[in-house]
N, C-alpha and C positions, 0 to 999 in steps of 0.2 A: 236058644238063640235070640228069641224075641225079647226075653228078659234082659239079656246082656246088651242087646241093641238099644233097648229102651233106657237102660241105665247110662249107657254112653251118651245118648242124646240129652238125658237129664243133666249130666255133668257139663256137657258143652253149653247147653242153654244157661245153666247156672253161672258159668264163667263169663258168658256174654252179658248176662244181666249185671254181674258185679262190675264188669268193665265199663258198661254204659253208665251205671250209677257212679262209679269213681270219676268218670269224665265229667259228669254233670256237677259233682260236688267240687271238683278241683279245676274247673276251667279258668279260674282267676288266680291260680297258684303263682303264676309269673308276676302278677301285679303285687300280690302279697309278699312275695320274695323280694321284690324291689323295695317295698316299704321297710323290710327287715334290713336290707343292705343300707338304705338311707339312714336308718336309725343307728346302725353300727358305726357309720362314718361320722354322724353328728347326732348324738342322743338328744331327743327332744326333752324339754324341761318337764318336771313333774308339776302337777296342779295347773296344767295348761287347759285350754278350751279345745275340745276335740269335735271336729265335724266329721261325721261318718254316714255313709250311705251310698247312693248310686252315682251315675255319671253327672247328674246335675251339680253335685259337689265336686266331682273329679274335674270337670271342665271349668271350675271357678279358679283359674290359675292366678288371679290377682288377689286372692283371699288375704294373704299376709299383708299386702300393701293396703288393702281396703280396711283392715282392722289394725292399724299400726301401733296402737297402745295396748294391744292384747297379744299374749303368746298363744297362737293358734296352731293346731295340727290338722291338716286336711287328709282324711282317709276315705274319700269317696273313690269307688272303684267300679270299673266295667259298666255293665248294664244291670247292676245288682238288683235282686229282689230281696225281700225280707229274709227268706231262708238262707241266702248267701251271707248276709250280714250276721245272722245267727251262727252260721257255720264257722265264720272267722272271728267271732267276738272275742274269743280267748287269745287271739293273736294281734288284733288291731284295735281293741277297745280296752280290755281289762289291764294289760301290762302298763299302759300309760298312766293309770290312776289319775285321770283328769278331774279337775274340780267341776267341770261343766261339759255336758255332751249334747250336741245338737244332731238330731237324726233327720235325714231326708231319704225317704224311700216310699214306695207304694204305687207309683204310676206304672212302673214296669210289671208289678204284680198284676194289676188290673188288666194290663194290655196282653199279658201272657196267655190268658185263657178266659173263656166265658164263665168257667166254673169258679173263678176267683172273684168273689163278691166282696162288698164292703165289710161284711161280717168276717170273712176270711182274713182280710187285711187287718182288721182289728185284732183277731186272735194271734196273727203273726207278730204284730207289734207288741202285744202283751207278753209273748214268749221272749222277745228280745228285751223288753223292759225288765222282766224278772231276772234275766241273766245279768244285766247291767246292775240292777239293784243289789244282787248278791255279791258281784265282783267289785263294785265301787259303791258301797252303800251310802256314802255321804255326798255323792255327786248330784249336781243339778242336772235333770234330764229334760231337755226341751225337744219338741217335735216341730219341724218346719212343715207347714201345710203342703199337701200334694198340690202341685201346680197345674193350672190349665194350660194347654198348648194347642195350636191350630191342628197339628197332626193327630191329636187325640181328643178332638172336640166331642166326638161321639161318646167318650168316657166321662164327660163332665158331670152327669148326674151321679155316677158311682163315685167320682172323686169327691164331690160335695158330701155324699153320705159317709164316705170313709173318713173325711176330715171331721165331720160332726161326731162320729163314734169315738174317734181317738181323743178329740177335745173333751168329750163327756167323761171318758175314762180318766184322763189326766186331771180333771177338775177335782177328783176325789183323792189324788195322790199328793204327798208332800214334796216340796222341792222340784216342782215341774212347771212347765209353761207350754202352752200351745201358741206357736208364732204364726199368725195369719198373713201370708204373703199372697194368698189366692186373689182376693178382691182387687188388690192394687195392680194386678196383671190384666184386668178386664177393661174393655172400652165401654163407651156409653151404650153400645148395643148388647152388652153382656157377654161378648165373645173375647177371647184372648187378643190382646193388642199385637198385631202381626210384626211390627217393626222392632220388637224386643227379642226376636228369635233369629237364629241363624238359618241357613238355607234348608236344613232338615225340618224346620218348623216344630221342633221338639225341644231342642236345647237353646238356652238363652245367649244373647250377645252381651256386649258391655252395658248397653242400656238396661237390659233385664237385671243384670247383677247389681247395677247401681240402685235399682229399686229395692232389691233384697238387702243391700248393705244398709240403706237408711232404715229399713224396718227392723232388721236383726240387731244392729248396733246397740240400741237401748237395752236389749235383753242380756247382753254379755256381762258376766261378772267382772 
């Protein structure tokens, strides 16, 4: 009886674990499905410039207008962390075969747990980088620096370290650039300028995106 009882509980626990893992991996399925639906209705051009990452890109709703001379695809989604972008890379990066890929991710990783250190962020970025290099070998791969924000000011030391590690890694790779938006978002006191953020003090408003537009534009192919 005890053996049968134990086996039943093992099966139950296993199904619960699988269910929880599936939810964690697929919480953005609806957003990804929306991308597929949009692509089916109006297929994006090949050799475009792909912006991919977290909600900092997702909320950049004026991106196409801000870069009118470039064919851009915005695939920022949810509150993505690097493992999410890695998980969906074969759905929202590789199929587009873009000529250039701009990645923004990392601050959600650092905010998710104290165990996520700058070294962890670097390793996650390396994993994504390897996937992209394999799937789109000739693409220019650029990383937009992890931004400072008032709501995550306590993470700024780790943000700076993460940016430095990724910048150092990219320095040794061909067809890559590190795009530094971090410093332009700081005031004279070294803290994030408050009036370039919306009410949540995490995401940027039009002023913030205007700063990014001026910095990023020269990097676009």
